[in-house]
Every structure is written in structure tokens, then in C-alpha cells.
N, C-alpha and C positions, 0 to 999 in steps of 0.2 A: 672211280670210287676214291672217297677221302678214307685214310686209315688214321684212327684218332686214337691218342695214349689214354686209356681208361680211367686212369687217375684223376686227369683234369677235362674231362669232357663238360660242358657248360650249356644249358637249355636256356632260353631266353624266349618270351611270349608276350602277346599283348592283341588288343583290339581297339581298330580306331573308326570312329564316323568320320568317314573321308570326304563327304558331303550331303548336303541336303539343300535341293534347288528348285523344290516343287512350289513352295510360298514365296521364294523372291524371284520366279520366274527366271532363273539361271540358264544359260545356254544346254545344260544337260537336259534340260527339261522342254525348253522351249527351240534349241538350236537344231541344225543337221550337220551332216557330213561329221569329217574326223574330230573328235573332240577327246580329250586328256584331263586328268586330274593326277596329280601326284604328292607325297607328301614325304618328307625326311623324318625317318625312325630313328630314334638314337637306341641302342642297347644300355641295358642298365649298367653293364662295364664291359670293357672292349674285350672281345676276343683274341686270340695269340694270330689268327690269319682269319681271311674273310669266311665266315660260316656258311652252312648251306643254309638257304633261308625259303620257307615255304609259306605261301599267301593263299587267302581262300575268300570267297566271299561269304559273309554270315547273316547280312540281311541287305537285299536289293529289293527296291519299290519301282516298277516298270511299268509304263503303259500297255496294255494288253493287246492294242491295236497294229503298231508296226512290230516287224521281228524283232527279236530280243537279241540284241549283240553285244557280247563284253569280252574285253582281254584284260585279263589280271595278271600282275608281275611284279617281281621283286627287281629292282635295277639298282646299279650302282653301288654295289656290295661290297663293304671294307669291313675293318675290323670295328669301325666304331658305329656304324649303323647301315641305313640302305633306305633306296626312294621307294614307297609302295605306290603303285601306279594302276589306274583304271583306265580303261580306253572303251570308246563306244563310237559308231559310224553310223553313216547313212541316216535313215529317219528314226532310229530306236531312240525312245525317250525315258530317262532315267531321272527320277524323283529323288532317290536317295540310296545311299551304299555305306554300309558298314563291312569291313574287311578285318580279318584276323591273320596273324603271323606268328611263325615259332622258327626259331634261328638254333641251329646244333651246331656247335664246333669246340675248337679245343681253347682252353682257358690258359693264361700266363698264370704262373705259380711263383714261389720264391728261389726257386732252383733254375727259371726261365731268364736268364738272362744272355746279352751279348755283348761281344766285346767291341765291334765295329757296327 
């Protein structure tokens, strides 16, 4: 569990159209096997330490024939941002994905300074 100083808690959030591959015939729509899309997300200002980041699907447009397989994650989280990741595998066909994110953590303030 993270314990945060109440006076300097920051919350940042957003939504990203991660990909749209139906019209272009990209491999998320036409391919098979393990596939991944990732995008670096920058926070609006740096946190004091890596925040807790939650990601979720806001829109997914998938073929209804094969099984629907998806893994969504926040990866490589640091004070400045994180990688938003969507993975699928096998014969799943994904036309497009929009993901949302929420980051909660401690912010720097004028009293937050380090000697070394």
C-alpha cells in the first residue's frame, strides 16, 4: 500500500485512441498470434515518485467470430509517464481500441527538495 501526504496528492487522467486498424488492414485486424500496441503517455506534470496507474478499455471494436482476447496494462511507470499497453493473441481480430487512464500519486511542492 502506498501512503500519500494528503496536501500533495495529484490525480492525472486521460483517454487515448490507441489504434484503428480495420480500414488499413493492420495486423491487429488481419493478423494472428501475439500482437501488441503500446504508447508512451506523459503526465501533465511530474509526480514526486512513480504514481499508481490504472488503465481500462473505453472502446473496443472486435470481430465476434473468434474468441475475444485482450490484456491491458500500464508498463514502465515513472515520475514523468508510463507506457499504455494492449495485447491480444491467437486468432482474435481487433479493429480499434480506445483506453483511459488514471494516475494517483504524490506531487512535488516548494518544500520538496533534496540535498543530493
